[in-house]
C-alpha positions as CSV (number, residue, x, y, z in Angstrom):
1,M,-77.5,-48.9,51.0
2,A,-74.0,-48.1,51.1
3,S,-74.1,-47.6,47.2
4,N,-76.6,-44.9,47.6
5,A,-74.6,-43.0,50.7
6,K,-73.0,-39.9,49.5
7,S,-71.1,-37.3,51.4
8,S,-73.2,-34.1,52.3
9,G,-70.0,-32.1,50.7
10,G,-69.8,-34.3,47.6
11,L,-70.1,-32.9,43.9
12,N,-73.0,-33.5,41.7
13,G,-72.0,-34.6,37.9
14,S,-68.7,-35.1,36.3
15,Y,-65.4,-33.3,37.7
16,Y,-62.5,-33.0,35.2
17,G,-60.3,-30.8,37.6
18,P,-59.9,-26.9,38.0
19,A,-60.5,-24.4,35.0
20,I,-57.3,-23.8,32.6
21,P,-56.6,-19.9,32.9
22,P,-56.4,-17.9,30.0
23,A,-53.2,-17.7,28.3
24,R,-51.1,-14.6,29.0
25,T,-49.3,-12.6,26.3
26,Y,-45.8,-11.1,27.2
27,R,-44.2,-7.8,25.6
28,S,-40.5,-7.7,25.8
29,V,-39.7,-4.1,26.9
30,G,-37.6,-2.3,24.4
31,G,-37.9,-5.0,21.8
32,R,-37.8,-4.2,18.2
33,S,-39.5,-5.9,15.3
34,S,-37.1,-7.2,12.6
35,D,-39.3,-5.6,9.9
36,C,-39.3,-2.0,11.2
37,C,-37.6,0.2,13.4
38,C,-39.2,2.3,15.9
39,N,-36.4,5.0,15.8
40,P,-36.0,6.9,12.4
41,C,-32.4,7.7,13.0
42,S,-31.5,4.0,13.8
43,C,-33.5,3.3,10.5
44,L,-31.4,5.6,8.6
45,I,-28.4,4.4,9.9
46,C,-29.2,0.9,9.0
47,T,-30.2,1.7,5.6
48,L,-27.1,4.0,4.9
49,L,-24.7,1.3,6.2
50,K,-26.6,-1.3,4.0
51,F,-25.7,0.9,1.0
52,I,-22.1,1.4,2.0
53,F,-21.9,-2.4,2.1
54,A,-23.6,-2.9,-1.3
55,V,-21.1,-0.2,-2.9
56,V,-18.1,-2.1,-1.5
57,I,-19.0,-5.4,-2.6
58,T,-19.8,-4.1,-6.0
59,L,-16.7,-2.3,-6.3
60,G,-15.2,-5.2,-5.4
61,I,-16.6,-7.4,-7.8
62,I,-15.8,-4.9,-10.7
63,F,-12.2,-4.6,-9.8
64,L,-11.9,-8.5,-9.5
65,I,-13.6,-9.1,-13.0
66,I,-11.1,-6.2,-14.5
67,W,-8.3,-7.7,-13.0
68,L,-9.2,-11.2,-14.2
69,I,-9.6,-9.9,-17.9
70,F,-6.5,-7.6,-17.8
71,R,-4.3,-9.5,-15.5
72,P,-1.8,-6.5,-14.9
73,N,1.8,-7.3,-14.6
74,E,4.2,-6.0,-12.1
75,L,6.4,-3.2,-13.1
76,K,10.0,-4.0,-13.9
77,V,12.6,-1.1,-12.8
78,F,16.4,-1.5,-13.1
79,V,19.4,0.7,-12.4
80,E,20.9,0.8,-16.1
81,D,23.9,2.8,-14.9
82,A,25.4,4.9,-12.3
83,N,28.2,7.2,-11.9
84,L,29.7,8.3,-8.5
85,T,32.3,11.3,-9.3
86,T,32.3,12.5,-5.7
87,F,31.7,11.4,-2.3
88,N,33.9,12.7,0.3
89,L,33.2,12.9,4.2
90,N,35.5,15.5,5.8
91,N,36.2,15.6,9.9
92,S,33.3,17.7,10.4
93,S,30.7,15.0,9.0
94,T,30.0,17.2,5.9
95,L,29.5,15.1,2.9
96,N,30.3,16.4,-0.5
97,Y,28.5,14.1,-3.3
98,N,28.0,13.8,-7.0
99,L,25.8,10.8,-7.9
100,S,23.8,10.3,-11.2
101,L,21.8,7.3,-12.1
102,A,20.0,5.7,-15.3
103,I,17.0,4.2,-14.0
104,S,14.8,2.2,-16.4
105,I,10.8,1.2,-15.8
106,R,9.5,-1.3,-18.0
107,N,5.6,-1.5,-18.3
108,P,4.9,-5.1,-19.3
109,N,1.3,-4.9,-19.7
110,R,-0.5,-5.1,-23.0
111,R,-3.7,-3.6,-22.0
112,I,-2.6,-1.2,-19.4
113,S,-1.0,2.3,-19.9
114,I,0.4,4.4,-17.0
115,Y,0.2,8.1,-16.3
116,Y,3.2,9.2,-14.1
117,D,1.7,12.3,-12.4
118,Q,4.7,12.9,-10.0
119,I,7.9,11.0,-9.3
120,E,10.8,11.8,-6.6
121,A,14.1,10.6,-5.8
122,I,15.6,10.1,-2.5
123,A,19.5,8.8,-1.9
124,L,20.6,7.4,1.4
125,Y,23.7,6.2,2.8
126,D,23.8,4.0,5.9
127,G,20.5,4.8,6.5
128,N,21.1,8.6,6.4
129,R,19.2,10.7,3.6
130,F,21.8,12.9,1.9
131,G,20.3,13.8,-1.5
132,Y,17.0,14.4,-3.2
133,D,15.8,15.3,-6.6
134,G,12.0,16.5,-7.1
135,S,12.8,17.6,-10.6
136,L,12.1,14.3,-12.2
137,P,9.5,14.9,-15.5
138,V,6.0,13.4,-15.4
139,F,5.2,11.3,-18.4
140,F,2.6,8.8,-20.1
141,Q,3.9,5.2,-20.4
142,G,2.3,2.8,-23.3
143,H,1.7,-0.5,-23.3
144,K,5.2,-2.6,-23.4
145,N,7.0,0.2,-23.2
146,T,10.3,1.1,-21.4
147,T,11.0,4.5,-20.3
148,V,14.3,5.6,-18.5
149,I,14.5,8.5,-16.3
150,S,18.0,10.1,-14.8
151,P,17.8,11.1,-11.3
152,R,21.0,13.1,-10.1
153,F,21.9,14.2,-6.8
154,A,24.7,16.8,-6.2
155,G,25.8,18.9,-3.2
156,Q,26.9,19.0,0.2
157,A,24.9,17.3,3.1
158,V,25.8,18.6,7.0
159,S,25.3,16.6,10.0
160,L,24.8,13.4,8.1
161,G,24.9,11.3,11.4
162,A,27.1,8.7,12.5
163,V,28.7,7.1,9.4
164,N,32.4,8.0,9.9
165,G,32.8,4.1,10.8
166,T,30.8,2.8,7.5
167,Y,32.7,5.3,5.5
168,A,36.0,4.6,6.5
169,R,35.4,0.8,5.9
170,E,33.6,0.9,2.7
171,K,36.3,3.1,1.2
172,G,38.8,0.8,2.4
173,E,37.1,-2.0,0.8
174,G,36.5,-0.2,-2.4
175,N,32.9,0.2,-2.7
176,F,30.0,2.4,-1.5
177,Y,26.7,1.1,-0.9
178,F,23.7,3.3,-1.6
179,D,19.8,3.1,-1.1
180,V,18.1,4.9,-4.0
181,K,14.2,5.2,-3.5
182,L,11.8,6.5,-6.1
183,N,8.2,7.5,-4.8
184,A,5.6,7.7,-7.5
185,R,2.2,9.0,-7.8
186,I,0.3,6.9,-10.8
187,R,-2.8,6.5,-12.8
188,L,-3.9,3.5,-14.6
189,K,-5.4,3.5,-17.9
190,V,-7.6,0.7,-19.2
191,K,-9.1,1.7,-22.8
192,F,-11.0,4.6,-22.2
193,V,-11.0,4.5,-18.4
194,K,-8.6,5.8,-16.0
195,V,-8.0,4.3,-12.6
196,G,-6.1,6.0,-9.7
197,H,-4.3,7.4,-7.9
198,F,-1.6,4.5,-7.0
199,K,1.5,5.2,-5.2
200,P,4.1,2.6,-5.8
201,K,7.5,3.0,-4.6
202,F,10.9,1.3,-6.1
203,D,13.7,0.7,-3.9
204,C,17.2,0.1,-5.5
205,K,20.3,-1.0,-3.9
206,V,23.4,0.6,-5.6
207,K,26.6,-0.5,-5.2
208,L,29.5,1.4,-6.8
209,P,33.4,1.9,-6.5
210,V,35.2,4.5,-4.7
211,P,35.7,7.5,-7.0
212,P,39.3,6.9,-8.3
213,V,41.7,9.9,-7.5
214,K,43.3,12.3,-10.2
215,G,45.5,10.0,-12.4
216,G,44.4,6.9,-10.9
217,L,42.7,3.9,-12.4
218,P,39.5,4.2,-13.9
219,A,36.6,2.9,-11.6
220,A,35.2,-0.5,-12.5
221,S,32.1,-0.6,-14.5
222,F,28.6,-0.9,-12.9
223,E,26.5,-3.8,-12.7
224,R,23.0,-3.6,-13.7
225,T,20.8,-3.9,-10.8
226,E,16.8,-4.7,-10.4
227,C,14.7,-2.7,-7.9
228,D,11.9,-3.9,-5.8
229,V,8.6,-2.7,-6.3
230,D,6.1,-1.9,-3.5
231,W,2.4,-1.0,-4.2
232,I,0.6,1.1,-1.7
């Protein structure tokens, strides 16, 4: 019968297709496990970087907490008085000068004291430095304290630069304009803890009348001037 006829090339029994090959495993060349390092040097560097990062984060948090607790206020700096007795520029661009100032530094903080370990003063005219005072004394400033320092610039400056035009104009107008800069090196004291060093800069714009000639009218009185404070 046709139902009994089978091809000589047939298969006996059930057939489910070809056998499934075993799964192959792959190993990436040069790959590293996330839990360990194959190179000891790399592990050491990685651990060191993690430690440094943790220290920086910890110090940042401590600094933030201290700031939130004590909330340091900005220093207040004023030129209280200034006196210009000599300011002469001759034809050879040599400047003879005598300038003295009284500058107050106010620490408005209630819990922070300040050590001024170094402070220097520089005088500039029309962007050119002509005077320097590095003899200002160091001092300790307590809470809510005001200290007055007295920088003085006297002497002669040679080859000051192209200031002849500015000098002639300002002398004719009756006022000279100076920049007096203070560079300080300080430490902060909170309770028994000292923190530093910081290097604030105080920039004071000073307007002074032309010194009177002998027998002339006295110069106008000086107006108190506030200085800019820049922390570095």
